[in-house]
C-alpha positions as CSV (number, residue, x, y, z in Angstrom):
1,M,95.9,104.7,101.9
2,R,96.4,105.2,105.6
3,K,100.0,104.4,106.7
4,T,101.1,103.1,110.1
5,V,104.4,104.0,111.2
6,I,105.9,101.4,113.7
7,I,109.2,102.0,115.4
8,F,111.2,98.8,116.2
9,S,114.2,98.8,118.6
10,I,117.3,97.2,117.6
11,F,118.5,95.0,120.4
12,A,122.4,95.7,120.0
13,L,124.7,98.6,120.4
14,I,126.4,99.4,117.1
15,A,130.0,100.5,117.9
16,S,131.6,103.4,116.0
17,S,134.8,101.6,115.5
18,C,135.8,97.9,115.2
19,G,138.5,95.6,116.7
20,Q,139.9,93.0,114.6
21,T,139.0,93.3,110.8
22,T,139.0,91.0,108.0
23,K,138.8,91.3,104.3
24,K,135.6,90.4,102.6
25,Q,136.2,89.1,99.0
26,T,132.5,89.9,97.8
27,T,133.3,93.6,98.4
28,N,136.2,95.9,97.3
29,E,139.5,94.5,98.3
30,N,140.4,97.6,100.3
31,S,137.1,97.5,102.3
32,S,137.3,96.5,106.0
33,V,134.7,94.3,107.5
34,C,134.1,94.0,111.2
35,Q,133.4,90.9,112.9
36,Q,130.6,92.5,114.7
37,D,127.1,91.0,115.7
38,T,124.1,93.2,115.6
39,L,120.7,91.7,116.9
40,I,117.3,92.9,115.9
41,K,114.2,91.4,117.6
42,L,111.5,90.5,115.1
43,S,109.1,88.8,117.7
44,G,109.0,87.1,121.0
45,T,110.5,84.1,119.3
46,H,112.8,85.1,116.6
47,G,115.4,87.7,115.9
48,L,117.8,88.7,113.0
49,L,121.4,88.7,113.4
50,F,123.8,90.5,111.4
51,M,127.3,88.9,111.8
52,K,129.5,91.4,110.0
53,Y,129.6,95.3,109.2
54,D,131.6,96.9,106.4
55,N,133.1,100.3,107.5
56,E,133.7,101.6,103.9
57,L,130.4,100.5,102.3
58,E,128.6,101.1,105.6
59,L,126.4,98.0,105.2
60,W,125.7,95.0,107.4
61,Y,126.3,91.5,106.1
62,E,125.6,87.9,106.7
63,P,122.2,88.0,108.3
64,H,120.9,84.8,110.2
65,I,117.4,84.1,111.8
66,I,118.0,83.4,115.6
67,D,115.3,81.0,117.2
68,F,115.1,82.2,120.9
69,R,113.3,79.2,121.8
70,N,116.1,76.8,121.4
71,N,118.9,79.3,120.6
72,D,119.4,78.2,117.0
73,T,121.2,80.3,114.4
74,L,119.7,79.5,111.0
75,E,121.1,80.6,107.5
76,I,118.4,82.1,105.5
77,E,117.6,80.0,102.4
78,N,117.5,81.4,98.9
79,L,119.2,84.7,100.3
80,S,121.9,86.5,98.4
81,Y,124.6,86.7,101.0
82,E,126.9,88.7,99.0
83,N,124.6,91.5,99.4
84,G,124.4,93.9,102.5
85,S,121.7,95.9,104.5
86,E,121.2,99.2,106.2
87,L,119.1,97.5,108.7
88,Y,115.8,98.3,107.1
89,F,113.2,95.9,108.4
90,N,109.4,95.6,108.6
91,V,107.5,92.8,110.3
92,S,104.0,91.6,109.3
93,P,101.2,92.0,111.8
94,N,101.0,88.4,112.5
95,K,105.1,88.4,113.2
96,K,105.5,85.4,110.5
97,Y,107.1,87.5,107.8
98,A,109.6,90.2,107.6
99,I,110.9,92.7,104.8
100,I,114.7,93.3,104.9
101,D,116.8,95.3,102.4
102,N,119.2,93.2,100.3
103,I,121.5,95.8,98.7
104,I,124.1,95.3,95.9
105,K,127.0,97.7,96.6
106,G,130.6,97.5,95.5
107,Y,133.2,99.0,93.1
108,I,133.2,98.3,89.3
109,E,136.0,99.1,86.9
110,T,135.2,101.8,84.4
111,E,137.2,103.7,81.8
112,D,137.7,106.4,84.4
113,G,138.8,103.9,87.0
114,Q,136.9,102.4,89.8
115,K,133.3,103.6,90.5
116,L,131.1,102.7,93.3
117,H,127.9,100.9,92.3
118,E,124.8,100.3,94.3
119,N,121.4,98.7,93.5
120,Y,118.6,98.3,96.0
121,F,116.6,95.2,96.4
122,C,114.5,93.8,99.3
123,V,113.2,90.4,100.2
124,I,110.5,88.9,102.3
125,I,111.4,86.2,104.7
126,D,109.3,83.6,106.2
127,I,110.7,83.9,109.8
128,E,109.8,80.4,110.9
129,K,111.2,78.8,108.0
130,A,114.2,81.1,107.6
131,K,113.5,81.3,103.8
132,V,113.2,84.0,101.3
133,V,109.7,84.0,99.7
134,E,109.7,87.0,97.7
135,T,112.4,89.4,96.1
136,M,111.5,93.0,95.1
137,Q,112.9,96.0,93.8
138,S,110.4,98.6,92.9
139,D,107.8,97.5,95.6
140,C,110.1,97.8,98.5
141,S,108.4,100.9,99.8
142,G,105.0,99.3,100.2
143,E,103.5,98.2,103.6
144,W,101.6,95.3,105.4
145,D,97.8,95.3,105.2
146,K,95.8,93.8,108.1
147,N,95.7,90.4,106.4
148,N,99.6,90.1,106.4
149,N,99.7,90.9,102.5
150,W,102.6,93.2,101.2
151,V,100.8,96.0,99.2
152,S,102.4,98.6,97.0
153,G,100.3,101.0,94.8
154,Y,97.1,99.5,96.1
155,E,98.2,96.1,94.4
156,I,98.9,92.9,96.6
157,I,102.7,92.1,95.6
158,F,102.9,89.1,98.1
159,S,99.8,87.2,99.5
160,S,100.6,85.4,102.8
161,T,97.4,83.4,102.3
162,K,98.5,82.2,98.9
163,T,102.0,81.3,100.2
164,T,100.2,79.2,103.1
165,K,97.7,77.6,100.8
166,D,100.1,76.7,98.0
167,E,101.9,74.5,100.4
168,E,98.7,72.6,101.2
169,L,97.6,72.1,97.5
170,S,97.8,68.7,96.1
171,E,98.5,67.9,92.3
172,M,94.8,67.2,92.0
173,D,93.7,70.9,93.1
174,V,92.9,73.7,90.7
175,E,93.0,77.1,91.8
176,E,91.1,80.2,90.4
177,L,91.7,83.7,91.4
178,L,89.1,86.7,90.8
179,T,89.7,90.3,91.6
180,Y,86.9,92.9,92.2
181,R,88.6,96.3,92.1
182,G,87.7,99.1,94.1
183,L,84.7,97.1,95.6
184,T,83.7,96.4,99.3
185,L,83.0,92.8,100.4
186,G,79.2,93.8,100.2
187,E,79.5,94.9,96.7
188,A,81.8,92.1,95.5
189,Y,79.7,89.3,96.8
190,P,76.6,89.6,94.5
191,K,78.8,90.1,91.4
192,F,80.6,86.8,92.5
193,L,77.3,85.0,92.5
194,K,76.6,86.2,89.0
195,D,80.1,85.6,87.7
196,K,80.2,81.9,89.2
197,P,76.6,80.8,88.9
198,E,77.4,77.0,89.3
199,I,78.7,78.1,92.9
200,G,76.4,81.0,93.6
201,K,73.2,79.0,93.1
202,H,74.1,77.1,96.6
203,L,74.9,80.3,98.4
204,P,72.7,83.0,100.3
205,K,71.6,85.6,97.9
206,E,72.6,88.3,100.4
207,L,75.8,88.6,102.3
208,T,75.2,87.9,106.2
209,S,77.4,87.9,109.2
210,D,76.1,84.5,110.6
211,D,77.7,81.4,110.4
212,K,75.8,78.8,108.4
213,T,76.0,75.1,107.8
214,Y,73.3,73.7,105.5
215,T,72.7,71.5,102.4
216,S,71.7,72.6,99.0
217,D,69.5,70.4,96.9
218,V,69.5,72.9,93.9
219,D,69.5,71.0,90.6
220,N,69.7,67.8,92.7
221,E,73.2,68.3,93.5
222,N,73.1,67.5,97.2
223,V,75.9,69.9,98.3
224,A,76.7,70.4,102.0
225,I,78.0,73.9,102.8
226,T,79.7,75.9,105.3
227,Y,79.5,79.5,105.3
228,R,81.8,81.4,107.7
229,P,82.3,85.3,107.8
230,L,85.9,86.1,108.8
231,L,85.1,88.9,111.1
232,D,88.7,89.5,112.1
233,E,89.7,89.8,108.6
234,D,86.6,91.3,107.0
235,G,86.4,88.4,104.7
236,L,84.3,85.3,104.0
237,A,85.4,81.6,103.9
238,I,82.9,79.1,102.1
239,E,83.3,75.3,101.6
240,L,81.0,73.3,99.3
241,F,81.2,69.5,99.8
242,Y,80.0,67.8,96.6
243,P,79.6,63.9,96.2
244,G,82.9,64.1,94.0
245,G,85.1,66.7,95.7
246,V,85.2,69.9,97.8
247,T,85.2,73.6,96.4
248,T,86.7,76.3,98.8
249,V,86.0,79.9,98.3
250,K,87.7,82.8,100.2
251,F,86.9,86.4,100.0
252,E,89.7,88.7,101.3
253,Y,90.9,92.5,101.1
254,G,93.8,93.2,99.0
255,G,94.3,97.2,99.3
256,N,91.2,98.7,98.1
257,D,90.1,95.5,96.2
258,I,88.4,92.1,96.9
259,R,90.2,89.0,95.9
260,V,88.4,85.7,95.6
261,R,90.5,82.6,95.8
262,I,88.7,79.4,94.8
263,I,90.2,75.9,95.1
264,Y,88.6,72.9,93.3
265,S,89.9,69.6,95.1
266,A,88.9,66.1,93.8
267,D,88.3,63.2,96.3
């Protein structure tokens, strides 16, 4: 898989020493925590502010989302604030999500005395909502794909499309997911027509790059259809308007696979 390395600038000068210090109860009682702000720019509208730094554990603490548009400082919902950061971050291409590290580090009592314990986690934050939407451990070394999904080992760990759509689903909606591994869109499309014949009978038999709006009278079902290639995402969006409801079908890339999301919505 091709990797893209992006270097982000940290919009703060991190001092080598601190002035006034305080004790942080969530770390070793002997560790000194600096009242020191460190700001990272995530996008043109938002930044990530760390309010404290622990000299002994060498971690930054208390991250908050900064909304530059109205100078709001937002606490991040669902984040474990007792954990620290080494200032690792990775922003999605659409600037809506960011990965940050969330490290458990501190001293534990053993038979041989105190021992430094460390466990590495990371989280995905919805920047606009200032909310953790995914927590990971073994998949933190993945990467964002062009569709703003977090991918690790050729598998989609976090789907930005699913997160967005989940907020829109009503209690009457039913969702189905299909995965065509190792296939292109052109290869997956005819397989989908065979796998879902109740939908495929209304669709073009061959994949096309043209937008279409038409009505299908196959089996006298009278289905109005919009067929829209997503050229910027190399995907495909289809809506089938039945007399009793709407079926939405979206093809999208996930690593080397094609994922098809089907939502059945009743009127």
